[in-house]
N, C-alpha and C positions, 0 to 999 in steps of 0.2 A: 299374286302369281302372274307371271307373264309367259306367253308361249307364242310361237310363230304361226301355229295352226290349231284348229279345234282338237286335233288328235293329241297334240302336245299338251293342250289344256286338260284333256281327259286323263292323260298319264300323270300329270301334275296333281290332279284331284285324287287319283288313286294313291299316290305317294302321301298326300295330306291325310287321307282317310286312314292310312296305316300308321300314321304318327299319333292318331287319336286313340284314347283308350278310356274305358269307364272306370272311374275311381269308386270303389265300393264304400269307402269311408265317408266320402262327401256326397256320393250318389250324383256325381256330375261327370261329364266328359272332359277330359284333360288332354293337353298336348304335351307329350313327354319331352323333357329336356329343351323346352322352348327358351329362347328364340332359335329358329333354324334359318340357315341360308344355304340353299341347295341349287347348284347348277348341274343340269342333268340332260343327257341325250343318249339314245341307243347306239350301240356299235353297228347294228345291222338293221336294214329297212324291212327285211323279211324274217319274221319270228313266228314260226308256224307250229301247228299241231294238226296231224292227220287223223281223221276219223273214218273208219271203215264201216259202212252200213249195209254191206252185202252179206258178209259172213254171219252177222246177226243184225237184225233190224233194231234200230234205236228209235223209240218214240220221240215226237217233236219236243215234248217238255224236257226229256233227258238231254237232247242236243242243246237246247237253250240253257240248261243248267251248266253244261260244259262250256258253252260260249261265255256265260257269265263268269265262270271261274277262270277262264283264259284271261279275261280283262283284269283280274286281280294280279296276275303275273305279267301283265303288259305284253302278252302274246297278241299278234295282230293279223294272223292269217289262219283261217280254218281251211285246211285242205280236205275237201269232202270227197272221199273215195266212195261214190254213191253206189255203183254197180260193179259186179264182178261175175265170175262164172257161176257162182252159187245162186244169185238172185238179182232181179232187175226191179227194184221197188219204186222207181221214179216214173211218174206219168210223162209220156211223150206224145203230145196231141197229133203230131204228124204220122206217128206209127203207134196207134193206141193199143195194139195187142202186145207191145213190148212188156208191159207190166203183168202180162200173163206169167212172166218169169219170176214174179214175186213169190215168197214162201207161202203166203196166203192172201186173201183179199183184204185182210185187216193190217197186213204188214206192208203198207204202201205209203208213198208221199205224193200228194197231188201237186199240181203246179202252184196252187195257192200256198201249200205247205212250204214249198221251196222258197217262194217269195218271202214268206214270213220269216224263215231262217235267215235269209240274206239281209232283210231289213232289221231284224233283231240284232244281228251281228254288227251291222253298220252303225247303229246307235251306240255301240260299245267300242267303236274304233277298230273293228275287225272286218277284213275282207274275206270273202268266201271264194276259194279256188276250187272249182269243180273238176272231177276227173272222169273220163270215159277211157278205159284201158283197152287199147286195140294194138294188134289183131288178136293177141291171146287174151285170156281172162274175160272172154265175152260169150261163153257157152250159153248163158241165160237168155241171150237175145233170140236164140232159135226156138225157144218154147212157144213164143208167139209168131215168129217168122222163120220157120225151119229152112227156108231157102238160103239163109245166110250161113248155114252149116255146109261144109264140103260134102258130107253125106249123113244120113240118119245115124250111122254107127261111128262116125268120126266127126266130132262137132267142134273142134278147136284146133287151130285158130280159124277166124272167120274166113269164108270162101273168098279168096283173092281173085278168082277167075271171073266173077260176076260184077258188072256195073251196079247191080241191085244192092250189093253189100255196101258200096260207097254212097248210094242214094239213101239208104237207111242211116248210115253214119252222118251224112250231111243233114238229114231231117232232124236227127237227135240234136246235133249242134245248133241248128237253126232255132229249135225250141228252147234250148238251154241258153242261147245268147240273149233271149228276151228276159231271162231270169237272173243271170250272173253277169253283172257289169264289170267285174274285176278284169284287168288287162291280161292276166295269165290264165291259161287253160291247160290242164294236164291230160296228155294223150297216152300216158302209160308207155307201152312198147317193150315191157320186160317179159322175161321167161317165155319166149315164143318157141314152142316146139313145132317144127314145120312138118312133122311126119304125116299129118293128115293131108297135107298138100301133095306130098310125093306118093302116098299110099292110096290116094283116091284117083282112079285112072282118068276120069274126066278132067280133074284139076291138073294132074301131072301132064296130060296131053297139052293143056293150055300153056303150062310152063314151057314145055318143049317148043311149042309154036311161037312163043314169045322169046325164045332163046334165053330163058332165065333158069338159073339154079335156084334152089330153095332160099339160099342166102340173098340172092338178088331180089327174090320176091318179097322177103322180109323188108329189105330196104325200100322197095317200090311201095309197099303198103304204108310204111311209116311216113314216107315223104308225101304220099298222096293225102294221108290224113292231115299232115302239117299244112298242105296247101288249102284244104277245106277250112281248117281253123284260121289260117291267115286271111282267107277270103272273107271271114266274118269278123275281121279286125281283132283277132286274138293273138297273143304271143304264145307259141307252143312250148310246153314243158314236156320233157320225155325222161323216163328212167335211163340210167347210165348205159344199159346194154346197147342202145342206139348209138351212143357216142363211141363205145368200144368197137362196134361193128363197122361203122361207116362215118367217121367224124367229118371227112371232107365233103360229104354229101348233105349233111344237115343244113337246114336254113340258118343263115347267120344270126337270126334273132333267137334261135333255140336256147332255152334254159335247160341245162342238163341237171338231173336230180340224182345225186349219188345215194346209193343205198347198200350195194352189195359188198364193196371192197374199200380198203383204205387207199389213200393216195390218188383218188380219182379227181377231186377238185383241182389239185395242182396241174394235172394234165389238161383238164378242161379249160382253165383260164389261160394256160400257156398257148392254147389254140385260139384264144380270143372269144370263147363262149362264156356266158354267165353260168353260175353253179349254185345249187342249193345242197346243203350238207345234211345227210341223215344216216350216216354209217350205221348199219344194223347192229354191229357189235357193241355199240355204245348208246345209240339214240332210238332203238326200237323198244317201245314200252312193253310189247308182248314178250320180250325176253325178260322173264321175271327174276332171273338170277344176276342181273346187272344192277349193282348197288348205286346209291345216289352219288357217291364220290367219283365213280367212274364216269357217270353222266356229267358231273360238274367239271372234271379235269379234261374234258374234250373241247377242242377249239376248232371251229370250222375253217380257220385260217392256217391250220397246221401244215407246214411244208410250203407255204406261200409267203415269200419274203418281199417281192417287189410291190410297191404301193399301187402301181397301175394294175397289177393282177389281183391284189387284195380287193380292189373296188369291184371286181367282177363276181365276187362271192356275195350273192344277195343276202345270204344268211343261212339259217338252218331250220330244221323241223324235226320234232319228235313224232314218231309214228305209232298210232294205236291200232294195230291190226286186230281183228275181232274174232278170230277163230275160237278163242277161249275167253272172250269177254262179251258181256251183254249188259243190259240195264242193271243187273244185280251186282256187278263188280267193276264196271268200267271206270268210275270215278276213283276208286281205291287203286286201280292199276295206273291211271294217269298221274295222280298226285300222291306224294309230293315230288316224284322224280322229274316231272315235266318242269317244275319250278327251278330245279337245279340247272337245266338247260336254258330256261328263260333268263336266269341271271347271267349266264355266260354270253347270251346273245345281246344283253343290254349293257353289261359292265365288263371292264377288264378283269382278268383272273385274280382271285385272291386265294390265300392258303385255305385248304379245307377245314383247318382248325377254326378259322374265323367264320367260314361260311356255314358250318354246321349249326351254330346257335341261331343264325338268321333263318335257315331252312326249317329248324324246329319251331321257331316262332311263327313262321309263315304257315306251317302245317296246322298249328293250333288256331291261327287266324281263320284258315279255311274251315276248320271244324266249327268255329263260332259262327261263321257265316252260312253254315248248313251244308258244306261240302264234305263228303265222307272220305277225306284224305287219309291214307294209311300212315302208320308210324314211319319215321324217317330211316332209322338205322337197322330195322329188320332186314336180314339178307335177302329174303324173297319178297318181292313187291306184293302189296296188298295183303300181307300176312297180318292178322290182328295182333293186338298187344299180348304179351306173354304173361302178364300179371298186373296187379294193381300198381298205380303210379301216376305221376303228373303227366299231362299231355306233353309238356316241354322236355320230358326225359325218355320218351318212347320213340 
C-alpha cells in the first residue's frame, strides 16, 4: 500500500480491513476476491459529522465511540457544537464560572477531557472543529456571568453594548485555541432574534448612540467575533445567515456553512467564499423521516458547474442535533445514514440500487464492530428491526 500522507495510509488500512473477513469453515481471516488493485482518493477534503453536546450531554467514552465509528466511514472532521443556550459544559479557565451553565456538576468537560478528545480523534485522522455560537444560542453563558445578558428578563442574544461581552468571548477563544489546533473555528451566527437589544432600554439607547439598527448591530457583532478568531490565527466559519445578511462585509477567509435552504453554496462560491454543505432537508440526522436514499442522492456540488467554483466547496457535513438524542440512541440515529453521506463525499455517485447492498454490508460491519447502527431501509431512522431476519436484509 502506498499513500502520500499518513492520513491516506489510514484510509487505505481502513479499506483493507473491510476487505478482510472471518471464514467460519477454516476459522481463518481471508481477503475476499483477492488480488485487489485499488486507486482511491476522496472527492472532498472536508467530510464532517456535527455533534451537539449542549442539548444533551454526551460522556467522553460515547464521543470516542462516535469518533471511532467515523473513521470506519472515512469521515475526517468532528464539528463539536459544544455549548448552546441550554448548557455550557466546557471548562473555560479564563472565566471559570461559565460552566455553572452546565446541566449538573457531573455533565461537564474539563480542559483535559477536551484535549483527550482532540488527541483521540487525531490518531484516527480526524480533526476537531469547535463551535461557540454567537451572538444567539448563548443564553447559558449568563448563568455564571449574568452581565453578558441584556437584562435578567431578556437573555439572548448576548449584550452587544458592553465590551465585557467581547472580553468573555475573547477569553473563551484564548482558552480553546490551546486545545483545538484545527485551522477552522465555527462562530455560529444563526437564528439571531434581536428583540432583546431593541426592547432593553439601555441597549437600545446604545444602539441609537452608535447610529445602529438592530441589523447593523448583528453585523457588528459577527464581524467583531470574526476579528477575535482571526487574531488567534483561526479561519472563521459562520452559518449561512451571516452571508445572507451582509455578504460584502464578511472577512474574505470566511467559510460559509449552509444549513437552512437549498442553493446557498452556489451563491457563496460565486462570491468567492468557501462553503460547507449541510442542507437540513437532507443531511440533518435529527430529521428522522429522511431515508438513506435521500441522503445518498444529495451532492454538495449541486448547481455548481465551474471547476474554479467547485474547488471552493470544502465538502459537507451531516449534523446530529441532540434535542431528541442522547447516549441511549445517538449511534442508532447517526448510523447508517451518515455512511450514505460519507460515500458521496468520498466517491462519485452511483445508482442507489448498487449502493444499497454496500450500505447494508457496512451497517452489519458496524454492528460486528460494536456500533449499534440501525437497519438501513426502515423509513424512520433508529427504528429497530420489525421482525426476525438477517442483518443484511434489514
